C-alpha positions as CSV (number, residue, x, y, z in Angstrom):
1,M,-16.8,6.7,33.1
2,R,-13.8,6.0,31.2
3,K,-14.2,5.5,27.5
4,P,-12.6,2.1,26.4
5,L,-9.1,2.7,24.3
6,A,-9.6,-0.7,22.2
7,L,-13.0,-0.8,21.0
8,A,-15.5,1.9,21.3
9,I,-19.0,2.7,20.2
10,W,-21.0,5.2,20.4
11,S,-24.2,6.7,18.3
12,R,-23.5,9.0,15.0
13,T,-26.7,10.3,13.1
14,I,-27.0,9.4,9.3
15,P,-28.5,13.0,7.8
16,A,-31.5,12.3,5.9
17,A,-29.5,13.8,2.6
18,V,-27.3,10.6,2.5
19,L,-28.5,8.2,-0.2
20,V,-28.2,4.4,0.2
21,I,-27.2,2.2,-2.1
22,A,-26.2,-2.0,-2.0
23,A,-27.6,-2.7,0.9
24,F,-26.0,-6.3,0.7
25,L,-28.6,-8.4,1.8
26,A,-31.2,-6.8,3.9
27,P,-32.6,-3.9,1.9
28,A,-35.3,-3.0,4.5
29,T,-32.5,-2.4,7.1
30,A,-30.3,-0.3,4.9
31,Q,-33.7,1.9,4.1
32,A,-33.8,2.6,7.9
33,Q,-30.7,3.4,7.7
34,E,-31.4,6.6,5.1
35,G,-33.3,8.4,7.7
36,R,-32.0,10.4,10.7
37,G,-32.3,7.5,13.3
38,P,-29.0,7.3,15.1
39,I,-26.4,4.2,14.7
40,A,-23.9,2.7,16.6
41,I,-20.5,3.3,15.6
42,I,-17.8,0.6,16.5
43,R,-13.9,2.4,16.2
44,D,-11.7,-0.4,16.6
45,A,-8.0,-0.5,15.3
46,E,-7.8,-4.2,14.9
47,T,-11.1,-4.8,12.8
48,E,-10.7,-1.7,11.0
49,T,-6.9,-2.9,9.8
50,L,-8.3,-6.0,9.3
51,V,-11.1,-5.0,6.8
52,R,-8.5,-2.6,5.3
53,S,-6.3,-5.1,4.5
54,M,-8.9,-7.1,2.1
55,L,-10.3,-3.3,0.8
56,D,-7.6,-1.6,0.0
57,P,-6.5,-4.7,-2.9
58,L,-9.4,-4.6,-4.0
59,L,-10.0,-0.6,-4.2
60,A,-6.5,-0.6,-6.3
61,T,-7.3,-3.6,-8.6
62,A,-10.6,-1.8,-9.4
63,G,-8.4,1.6,-9.9
64,V,-10.3,3.3,-6.8
65,D,-7.8,5.5,-4.9
66,R,-8.1,4.1,-1.5
67,R,-8.2,7.6,0.5
68,L,-11.5,8.3,-1.1
69,V,-13.2,5.2,0.6
70,E,-14.2,6.2,3.9
71,L,-14.5,3.2,6.4
72,T,-16.8,2.6,9.2
73,L,-17.9,-0.1,11.5
74,V,-21.3,-0.3,12.2
75,N,-22.7,-2.2,15.7
76,N,-25.7,-4.2,14.1
77,R,-26.2,-7.8,14.2
78,A,-27.8,-7.3,10.6
79,I,-25.5,-9.2,7.6
80,N,-25.2,-6.1,6.0
81,A,-22.8,-4.0,3.9
82,F,-23.7,-0.5,2.0
83,V,-22.3,2.4,0.2
84,A,-23.5,5.9,1.1
85,Q,-23.0,9.3,-0.7
86,G,-19.4,10.1,-0.7
87,N,-18.0,6.7,-1.0
88,R,-18.4,6.0,2.7
89,L,-18.5,2.5,3.4
90,Y,-20.7,1.2,6.3
91,I,-20.0,-2.8,7.3
92,H,-22.0,-4.0,10.1
93,T,-20.3,-5.9,12.8
94,G,-22.9,-8.7,12.4
95,L,-21.7,-9.6,9.0
96,I,-17.9,-10.2,10.4
97,Q,-19.6,-12.1,13.5
98,K,-21.5,-14.5,11.1
99,A,-19.1,-15.1,8.5
100,D,-17.5,-18.8,8.6
101,S,-14.4,-17.2,7.1
102,A,-12.2,-14.1,5.8
103,S,-13.0,-15.0,2.3
104,E,-16.8,-14.7,2.9
105,L,-16.2,-11.0,4.0
106,A,-13.8,-10.5,1.4
107,G,-16.7,-11.8,-1.3
108,V,-18.7,-8.9,0.4
109,L,-15.9,-6.0,-0.1
110,A,-15.7,-7.0,-3.8
111,H,-19.4,-6.5,-4.0
112,E,-19.3,-2.8,-2.8
113,V,-15.8,-2.2,-4.7
114,G,-17.8,-3.3,-7.7
115,H,-20.6,-0.4,-6.7
116,I,-17.5,2.2,-6.0
117,A,-15.8,1.3,-8.9
118,G,-19.0,1.7,-11.3
119,G,-20.6,5.0,-10.1
120,H,-23.7,3.8,-9.3
121,L,-23.8,5.8,-6.5
122,A,-23.2,9.1,-8.7
123,R,-26.0,7.7,-11.1
124,L,-28.6,7.2,-8.3
125,P,-29.7,11.0,-7.8
126,E,-30.7,11.5,-11.2
127,E,-32.8,8.0,-11.4
128,M,-34.4,9.2,-7.9
129,R,-35.3,12.6,-9.7
130,L,-36.9,10.6,-13.0
131,A,-38.7,8.3,-10.8
132,M,-40.5,11.4,-8.5
133,L,-41.2,13.0,-12.1
134,R,-42.7,10.3,-13.0
135,S,-44.6,9.8,-9.6
136,V,-45.6,13.5,-10.0
137,A,-46.6,12.9,-13.8
138,A,-48.9,9.8,-12.6
139,M,-50.5,11.7,-9.9
140,L,-51.6,14.6,-12.2
141,L,-53.0,12.4,-14.9
142,G,-54.6,10.1,-12.4
143,A,-56.3,14.1,-10.9
144,G,-57.1,15.0,-14.6
145,A,-59.0,11.6,-15.5
146,G,-60.8,11.7,-11.9
147,V,-62.2,15.1,-12.6
148,A,-63.3,14.2,-16.3
149,A,-64.7,10.7,-15.2
150,R,-66.0,12.3,-12.1
151,S,-64.5,9.0,-10.6
152,S,-62.2,9.6,-7.3
153,D,-61.8,5.4,-7.9
154,A,-60.6,6.1,-11.4
155,A,-58.5,8.8,-10.2
156,M,-56.9,6.5,-7.7
157,G,-56.3,3.5,-10.0
158,I,-54.4,5.6,-12.2
159,M,-52.3,7.5,-10.0
160,M,-51.3,4.1,-8.0
161,G,-51.1,2.6,-11.1
162,G,-48.5,5.7,-12.5
163,Q,-46.5,5.3,-9.3
164,S,-46.0,1.9,-8.9
165,S,-44.5,1.9,-12.5
166,A,-42.4,4.5,-11.8
167,M,-41.0,2.6,-8.9
168,G,-40.8,-0.5,-10.8
169,Q,-38.4,1.2,-13.2
170,F,-36.3,3.2,-10.2
171,Y,-36.1,-0.6,-8.6
172,A,-35.5,-2.1,-12.4
173,F,-32.2,0.2,-12.3
174,S,-31.1,-0.8,-8.8
175,R,-31.3,-4.5,-9.6
176,T,-29.5,-4.0,-12.8
177,Q,-26.6,-2.0,-10.6
178,E,-26.6,-4.7,-8.1
179,Q,-26.1,-7.5,-11.1
180,A,-23.2,-5.8,-12.2
181,A,-21.7,-5.1,-9.0
182,D,-21.6,-8.9,-8.4
183,E,-19.9,-9.1,-11.9
184,A,-17.1,-6.7,-10.9
185,G,-16.6,-8.1,-7.8
186,M,-16.3,-11.7,-9.1
187,V,-13.6,-10.1,-11.8
188,F,-11.8,-7.9,-8.3
189,L,-11.2,-11.4,-6.8
190,Q,-10.7,-13.5,-9.9
191,R,-7.5,-10.7,-10.3
192,L,-6.3,-10.8,-6.9
193,G,-6.1,-14.6,-7.1
194,W,-8.6,-14.8,-4.1
195,S,-11.5,-17.4,-4.8
196,G,-15.0,-16.4,-4.9
197,E,-16.0,-19.2,-3.2
198,G,-16.6,-18.0,0.2
199,L,-19.1,-15.5,-1.3
200,E,-20.9,-18.3,-2.7
201,R,-21.0,-20.0,0.8
202,L,-22.5,-16.9,2.5
203,L,-25.1,-16.8,-0.4
204,R,-26.2,-20.4,-0.2
205,R,-26.4,-20.3,3.9
206,L,-28.2,-17.4,4.2
207,L,-30.5,-18.3,1.3
208,D,-33.4,-19.9,3.5
209,Q,-33.7,-16.6,6.1
210,E,-33.8,-14.5,3.1
211,L,-37.0,-15.9,1.5
212,L,-38.4,-16.8,4.6
213,A,-38.2,-12.9,5.3
214,V,-39.6,-12.1,1.9
215,G,-42.6,-14.1,1.6
216,R,-44.4,-13.7,-1.4
217,Q,-43.0,-10.4,-2.7
218,D,-42.9,-10.0,-6.5
219,P,-39.1,-10.0,-6.9
220,Y,-39.5,-7.4,-9.6
221,F,-40.3,-4.5,-6.5
222,R,-37.4,-5.4,-4.7
223,T,-34.1,-3.3,-4.8
224,H,-31.9,-6.4,-4.8
225,P,-32.0,-9.7,-6.8
226,L,-32.7,-13.0,-4.2
227,S,-30.3,-14.5,-2.8
228,R,-31.0,-17.3,-5.5
229,D,-30.4,-15.5,-7.9
230,R,-27.4,-14.1,-6.8
231,L,-26.2,-17.8,-6.0
232,D,-26.9,-18.5,-9.5
233,F,-24.9,-16.3,-10.6
234,V,-22.0,-16.7,-8.5
235,R,-21.6,-20.4,-9.1
236,E,-21.8,-19.8,-13.0
237,Q,-19.1,-17.4,-12.9
238,R,-17.3,-19.7,-10.9
239,A,-17.8,-22.8,-13.2
240,R,-16.9,-20.4,-16.4
241,G,-13.8,-20.2,-14.3
242,R,-13.9,-16.4,-12.9
243,A,-12.7,-15.9,-9.0
244,M,-11.5,-19.6,-9.4
245,G,-8.3,-18.4,-7.3
246,G,-6.9,-20.0,-4.8
247,D,-7.7,-19.2,-0.6
248,L,-7.0,-15.9,0.8
249,P,-3.6,-15.5,2.6
250,A,-3.5,-17.9,6.3
251,S,-1.8,-14.5,7.8
252,L,-6.1,-12.7,6.7
253,E,-7.8,-15.8,7.8
254,T,-6.1,-16.1,11.0
255,R,-6.6,-12.4,12.0
256,F,-9.9,-12.8,10.8
257,A,-10.5,-15.2,13.3
258,M,-9.2,-12.8,16.5
259,V,-11.5,-9.7,15.2
260,R,-14.5,-11.9,14.8
261,A,-14.0,-13.7,18.4
262,K,-12.9,-9.5,19.6
263,L,-16.3,-8.4,18.6
264,N,-18.4,-11.5,19.9
265,G,-16.3,-10.4,23.1
266,F,-17.5,-7.0,23.1
267,I,-20.9,-7.2,21.6
268,D,-22.3,-10.3,23.4
269,A,-23.2,-10.4,26.8
270,P,-20.4,-11.9,28.6
271,A,-22.2,-14.6,30.1
272,A,-22.9,-15.6,26.0
273,S,-19.3,-15.4,24.9
274,W,-18.1,-17.4,28.3
275,R,-20.6,-20.7,27.0
276,R,-19.5,-20.4,23.4
277,Y,-15.9,-20.5,24.0
278,L,-16.0,-22.2,27.3
279,N,-13.8,-25.7,25.8
280,D,-12.0,-23.8,23.0
281,E,-8.9,-23.2,23.6
282,S,-7.7,-21.7,20.6
283,A,-6.1,-18.4,20.6
284,P,-9.5,-16.0,19.1
285,A,-11.4,-18.3,22.0
286,R,-8.9,-17.4,24.7
287,Y,-9.3,-13.7,23.2
288,A,-13.1,-13.4,24.0
289,R,-12.9,-15.1,27.1
290,A,-10.9,-12.8,28.0
291,V,-13.0,-9.4,27.0
292,A,-15.5,-11.4,28.6
293,Q,-14.3,-10.9,32.1
294,Y,-12.5,-7.5,31.4
295,R,-16.3,-6.4,30.6
296,S,-17.3,-8.1,33.6
297,G,-14.9,-5.8,35.9
298,R,-12.3,-8.8,36.2
299,T,-9.2,-7.7,35.5
300,D,-6.6,-10.2,37.0
301,A,-8.7,-13.1,35.1
302,A,-8.6,-11.3,32.2
303,L,-5.4,-10.8,32.3
304,D,-4.2,-14.2,33.4
305,I,-6.0,-15.5,30.2
306,L,-4.7,-13.2,27.8
307,E,-0.9,-13.0,29.1
308,P,-0.2,-16.9,27.1
309,V,-2.2,-16.0,24.0
310,I,0.8,-12.8,24.0
311,R,3.1,-14.7,24.6
312,E,2.4,-16.9,21.5
313,Q,2.0,-13.8,19.5
314,P,4.5,-11.7,20.8
315,A,4.1,-9.2,17.1
316,N,0.5,-8.8,17.9
317,P,0.2,-5.3,18.4
318,Y,-3.5,-5.5,19.4
319,L,-3.3,-8.2,22.2
320,L,-0.9,-5.6,24.0
321,E,-3.3,-2.9,23.5
322,F,-6.1,-5.0,25.0
323,K,-3.9,-5.6,27.9
324,G,-3.4,-1.9,28.0
325,Q,-6.9,-1.2,27.9
326,I,-7.6,-3.9,30.5
327,L,-5.2,-2.4,33.0
328,F,-6.4,1.1,31.8
329,D,-9.8,0.8,32.8
330,G,-8.9,-1.4,36.0
331,S,-7.3,2.1,37.1
332,R,-4.1,0.9,36.7
333,P,-3.2,3.5,34.2
334,R,0.8,3.7,35.3
335,E,0.9,-0.2,34.5
336,A,-0.7,0.4,31.0
337,I,2.0,2.5,29.8
338,A,4.6,-0.5,29.1
339,P,2.1,-2.5,27.0
340,L,0.7,0.5,25.2
341,A,4.0,2.0,24.3
342,A,5.2,-1.6,22.9
343,A,2.0,-1.4,20.7
344,V,2.9,2.0,19.5
345,R,6.3,0.4,18.7
346,L,4.8,-2.5,16.5
347,A,2.1,-0.3,14.9
348,P,2.9,3.2,14.8
349,N,0.4,4.2,12.1
350,E,-2.3,3.5,14.0
351,P,-4.0,6.2,16.0
352,L,-6.0,4.9,17.9
353,I,-3.1,3.2,19.9
354,R,-1.6,6.0,20.4
355,L,-4.4,7.6,21.7
356,A,-4.6,5.0,24.1
357,Y,-0.9,5.3,24.9
358,G,-1.2,9.3,25.4
359,R,-4.5,9.0,28.0
360,A,-2.5,6.2,30.1
361,L,0.4,8.7,29.9
362,L,-1.6,11.5,30.7
363,D,-3.1,9.6,33.9
364,G,-0.5,6.9,34.9
365,G,2.8,9.5,34.6
366,D,3.6,11.7,37.3
367,T,6.5,13.8,35.7
368,P,7.1,16.5,33.5
369,E,8.6,14.1,30.8
370,S,5.7,12.1,31.0
371,L,3.4,15.0,30.5
372,R,5.2,15.7,27.5
373,L,5.3,12.3,26.0
374,A,1.0,12.3,26.3
375,V,1.0,15.5,24.1
376,S,3.3,13.9,21.8
377,E,1.4,10.8,21.4
378,L,-1.7,12.8,21.1
379,Q,-0.5,15.2,18.9
380,A,0.3,12.2,16.3
381,A,-2.8,10.5,16.8
382,A,-5.0,13.4,16.0
383,R,-2.5,14.3,12.4
384,Q,-3.5,10.6,11.6
385,D,-6.9,11.0,12.5
386,R,-8.3,14.8,12.2
387,D,-12.1,13.8,12.6
388,N,-11.8,12.0,15.6
389,G,-13.0,14.7,18.2
390,F,-12.1,12.8,21.3
391,I,-8.5,12.6,20.2
392,W,-8.7,16.2,20.2
393,A,-10.1,16.8,24.1
394,Q,-7.5,14.2,25.3
395,L,-5.0,17.0,23.8
396,A,-6.4,20.2,25.2
397,A,-6.3,18.0,28.7
398,A,-2.5,17.3,28.1
399,H,-2.0,21.0,27.3
400,A,-3.9,22.5,30.4
401,R,-2.1,19.9,32.5
402,R,1.4,21.7,31.3
403,N,-0.6,25.1,31.4
404,D,-0.1,25.7,28.3
405,L,-3.8,27.2,28.1
406,P,-3.4,28.5,24.1
407,N,-2.6,25.3,22.7
408,A,-5.4,23.9,24.9
409,E,-8.2,26.1,23.3
410,L,-6.6,25.5,19.8
411,A,-6.9,21.6,20.9
412,L,-10.5,22.5,21.8
413,A,-11.6,24.1,18.7
414,E,-10.3,21.1,16.6
415,Q,-12.4,19.0,18.4
416,A,-15.0,21.4,17.9
417,M,-14.6,21.8,14.2
418,A,-14.2,17.6,14.4
419,E,-17.9,17.5,15.6
420,G,-19.2,20.6,13.5
421,D,-19.7,22.8,16.4
422,T,-18.7,26.0,14.4
423,A,-19.4,28.4,16.5
424,E,-17.8,26.9,19.3
425,A,-14.3,26.0,17.2
426,R,-14.8,29.9,16.1
427,F,-14.9,30.9,20.0
428,R,-11.9,28.9,21.1
429,A,-9.9,29.3,17.9
430,A,-10.4,33.0,18.7
431,R,-9.1,32.9,22.2
432,A,-5.9,30.7,20.7
433,E,-5.0,33.1,18.1
434,R,-4.5,35.9,21.1
435,G,-2.4,33.4,23.2
436,L,-0.1,32.1,20.9
437,P,2.9,33.4,19.4
438,P,3.5,33.9,15.8
439,G,4.0,30.6,13.6
440,P,2.2,27.6,12.7
441,A,-0.3,26.6,15.8
442,R,-1.3,30.5,15.5
443,Q,-2.0,30.1,11.7
444,R,-4.0,27.1,12.2
445,A,-6.4,28.9,15.1
446,S,-6.5,31.9,12.6
447,D,-7.6,29.5,9.6
448,L,-10.2,27.6,12.0
449,R,-11.7,31.2,13.0
450,N,-11.8,32.1,9.6
451,A,-13.1,28.8,8.5
452,V,-16.8,29.5,8.9
453,H,-17.4,33.4,9.0
454,R,-20.0,34.7,11.1
455,D,-22.2,35.9,8.2
456,N,-22.3,32.3,7.1
457,L,-23.6,30.7,10.8
458,T,-27.3,30.5,11.0
459,R,-29.0,32.5,13.7
460,D,-28.7,29.4,16.2
461,E,-25.1,29.4,15.7
462,R,-24.2,32.8,16.1
463,Q,-27.1,33.2,19.1
464,A,-24.5,30.0,20.8
465,E,-21.8,32.0,19.7
466,D,-22.8,35.1,21.8
467,E,-23.9,32.9,24.6
468,L,-20.4,31.6,25.3
469,R,-18.7,35.0,24.9
470,R,-21.0,36.2,27.8
471,R,-20.6,32.8,30.0
472,N,-16.7,33.4,29.5
473,R,-16.7,37.1,30.4
474,N,-19.0,36.4,33.6
475,R,-16.2,34.1,35.0
């Protein structure tokens, strides 16, 4: 089964060591993401570029290097965004799907940039450590009191009270950070001349939902202020003249509407998307209907809907990319080459589009020149997105089609390294190094082979490496 080109979804596990902070409106969701459960990650050039178009100016005005912040899209219907250790910013698709405008999304991003610029995540481990020490101290004190009083009830009461106090202090710290992030976010919006009205509107719309969720819970023990508190704060800041700028650029709102419709089409059931946009002739609505037809396997019907939108927006590379995806997944890879080539010309810095073009050339081209071009496009995609193991796998296939086995092995080593399989990476890199002539490629193979010395591998990794050697000796 072919992997979608324009929008791909797969599972990734967030390790337990990741410290999650700043769930925008749903602390319980963020806490669940703190564990080892897999989350569905979405890769889509159009959505990532839209978010970056708002995120990067916010980072710049906050004095944060954009290269230090990694963006990840999570396929989850909850309205949520959070920053994890290493300045990894996670955005739920539900936030984009349920926002009414780009300004609402920009308000959330400004809040998260407030956490990053404030260094809140760097202070979180120490606060967690202090909370743990206070909790342990309460347990020891309770145990001692219980022994002295010969009462387990007394011990339990003291321990529970001490632990509640410790967690209360931690949550108070977290609440302070949330308020600081709100204030910083409003300042960043003001500096850009962007209105804080979108953030206020989103908080106002979600207030009733959040109040239903929390019931009678004491706000003091929550990691985030109530939406009412945050709504009042945003209103107060706007009344004082902060973040009173104008609307976002019209182009951002137009692109946001297209992205939201696209996500609806890909994530919701095709029938639901069709009903939602049935009597709407706007470009976003037709985009969503084209996606619904594509997902239902109706290639020609999807193209019939999409083609007029492309004629209206001939400079939109993502519409051309989607046309290429429809044709490729409709078993027409040769026809997919032209629209994908046009998309690459319009957006040469989009690695996912270059990946799509390279795959179409690989499957639809039947000449040595098309294979050479496929390798070139996939190499460009890999340079721009080195951690994407799927790109390296496609590059390995392209090299193999040209009977360039050493470079195919090198690409497989890169794939293994990107996916964290050090034993496979060392094994493939060693094979590549033996077959490559002196030069940059051979040096890269040597670097990969030496990246993790065997002595530093775990026992399981060494066993996996030995098994690879045995299996390949018997071929």
